[in-house]
C-alpha positions as CSV (number, residue, x, y, z in Angstrom):
1,M,26.4,16.3,-32.1
2,K,27.6,14.1,-29.2
3,K,25.3,11.3,-28.0
4,P,24.1,12.0,-24.4
5,K,25.3,9.8,-21.6
6,F,22.6,8.4,-19.2
7,L,22.8,6.8,-15.8
8,N,19.6,5.1,-15.1
9,L,19.1,4.8,-11.3
10,T,15.6,3.2,-11.5
11,P,15.0,-0.6,-11.6
12,H,13.4,-0.4,-15.0
13,A,14.7,0.0,-18.6
14,I,13.5,3.3,-20.0
15,T,12.3,3.4,-23.6
16,L,12.2,6.9,-25.2
17,V,10.0,7.4,-28.2
18,R,9.3,10.3,-30.5
19,S,6.5,12.8,-29.7
20,D,4.4,11.5,-32.6
21,C,4.1,8.0,-31.1
22,P,0.5,7.1,-30.1
23,N,-0.2,7.0,-26.4
24,K,-1.7,3.5,-26.6
25,V,-0.2,0.6,-28.6
26,A,-1.1,-3.0,-28.8
27,N,2.4,-4.3,-28.1
28,E,6.1,-3.4,-28.1
29,K,6.5,-4.3,-31.8
30,E,4.1,-1.5,-32.7
31,L,6.3,0.8,-30.7
32,E,9.5,0.0,-32.5
33,P,9.3,2.6,-35.4
34,F,9.1,5.4,-32.8
35,V,11.9,4.4,-30.5
36,I,14.7,6.9,-30.0
37,A,16.7,5.1,-27.3
38,K,16.5,2.3,-24.8
39,I,18.2,3.0,-21.6
40,P,18.9,-0.1,-19.5
41,P,19.0,0.1,-15.6
42,S,22.4,0.6,-14.2
43,G,22.0,-2.0,-11.5
44,K,22.0,0.7,-8.9
45,V,18.8,2.1,-7.6
46,A,18.2,5.5,-6.0
47,R,15.7,5.4,-3.2
48,V,14.0,7.6,-0.7
49,K,13.5,6.0,2.7
50,M,10.3,7.0,4.4
51,S,9.2,7.1,8.0
52,K,5.6,7.2,9.1
53,K,3.7,8.4,12.1
54,Q,0.1,7.6,12.9
55,V,-2.0,10.9,12.7
56,S,-5.5,9.5,13.1
57,A,-7.7,6.5,12.4
58,V,-10.8,5.8,10.3
59,P,-13.8,6.2,12.6
60,I,-15.5,3.1,13.8
61,L,-13.1,0.8,12.0
62,N,-10.1,2.0,13.9
63,V,-7.9,1.6,10.9
64,P,-4.8,3.8,11.3
65,I,-4.0,6.7,9.0
66,F,-0.3,7.5,8.7
67,K,1.6,10.6,7.7
68,Q,4.6,9.5,5.6
69,V,7.7,11.8,5.4
70,P,11.1,11.3,3.7
71,S,13.8,10.4,6.2
72,E,16.8,9.5,4.0
73,L,17.9,9.8,0.4
74,D,20.1,7.0,-0.9
75,L,21.3,7.5,-4.5
76,G,22.8,4.1,-4.5
77,I,26.1,5.4,-6.1
78,N,29.1,7.6,-5.2
79,I,27.8,10.8,-6.9
80,N,31.4,12.1,-7.2
81,E,32.2,9.2,-9.6
82,V,29.6,10.3,-12.1
83,E,31.1,11.5,-15.4
84,P,30.5,15.1,-16.3
85,D,27.5,15.8,-18.6
86,T,25.8,12.6,-17.6
87,I,22.0,12.7,-17.4
88,I,20.9,10.9,-14.2
89,I,17.5,9.2,-14.4
90,V,15.7,8.7,-11.1
91,S,12.1,8.3,-9.9
92,I,9.9,11.3,-9.4
93,L,10.0,10.7,-5.6
94,V,13.8,10.8,-5.6
95,L,13.7,13.9,-7.9
96,Q,11.4,15.7,-5.4
97,N,13.8,15.0,-2.5
98,L,17.1,16.0,-4.0
99,S,19.0,18.9,-2.4
100,E,19.3,22.1,-4.3
101,Q,23.1,21.7,-4.4
102,L,22.8,18.3,-6.1
103,K,20.3,19.7,-8.6
104,R,22.7,22.6,-9.4
105,T,25.7,20.3,-9.8
106,F,24.2,17.4,-11.7
107,T,21.4,16.9,-14.3
108,F,18.7,14.8,-12.7
109,V,15.5,13.8,-14.6
110,A,12.6,11.5,-14.1
111,P,10.6,9.7,-16.8
112,D,7.6,11.8,-17.8
113,T,4.7,9.4,-17.0
114,N,2.0,12.0,-17.4
115,P,-1.0,10.9,-19.6
116,D,0.2,12.9,-22.6
117,S,3.7,11.5,-22.5
118,A,3.5,7.9,-21.3
119,V,2.9,5.2,-24.0
120,R,0.8,2.3,-22.6
121,D,-0.2,-1.1,-23.8
122,Q,-3.8,-2.4,-23.8
123,Q,-3.5,-3.4,-20.1
124,G,-2.4,0.1,-19.1
125,R,1.3,-0.8,-18.5
126,I,3.8,1.9,-19.4
127,L,6.0,0.7,-22.3
128,A,7.7,4.0,-23.1
129,V,7.8,7.8,-22.4
130,K,8.1,10.7,-24.8
131,G,10.4,12.7,-22.5
132,F,11.7,13.5,-19.1
133,I,10.7,16.0,-16.3
134,T,12.7,18.0,-13.9
135,I,11.7,20.2,-11.0
């Protein structure tokens, strides 16, 4: 079986672990026996630019409350240069804002950081994930 190709468009390295890895570990050394792959960042980052509009304010304090909406998707790459069969890793926010055409043409995923999939250290930092999600 051919090893999958990944293009990581997040600023973080992604460590994939087996599903039997505990969800809390003391350190990265404890994680090592479960590691399937370590996917380095590509150096390019996909982002969703947001715009905001004040919709109200907190009573008495007059602190503004804004509605934030996506205004522009920037994949950070020329999507036409991506090799076929490449799995493109993006943030969940980017994944939620991809066009249907992009989702049909390319395989986009985000790290599954839900509580049952994320592996955290004692301080609660995510060290690894057990899978990816798509929408």
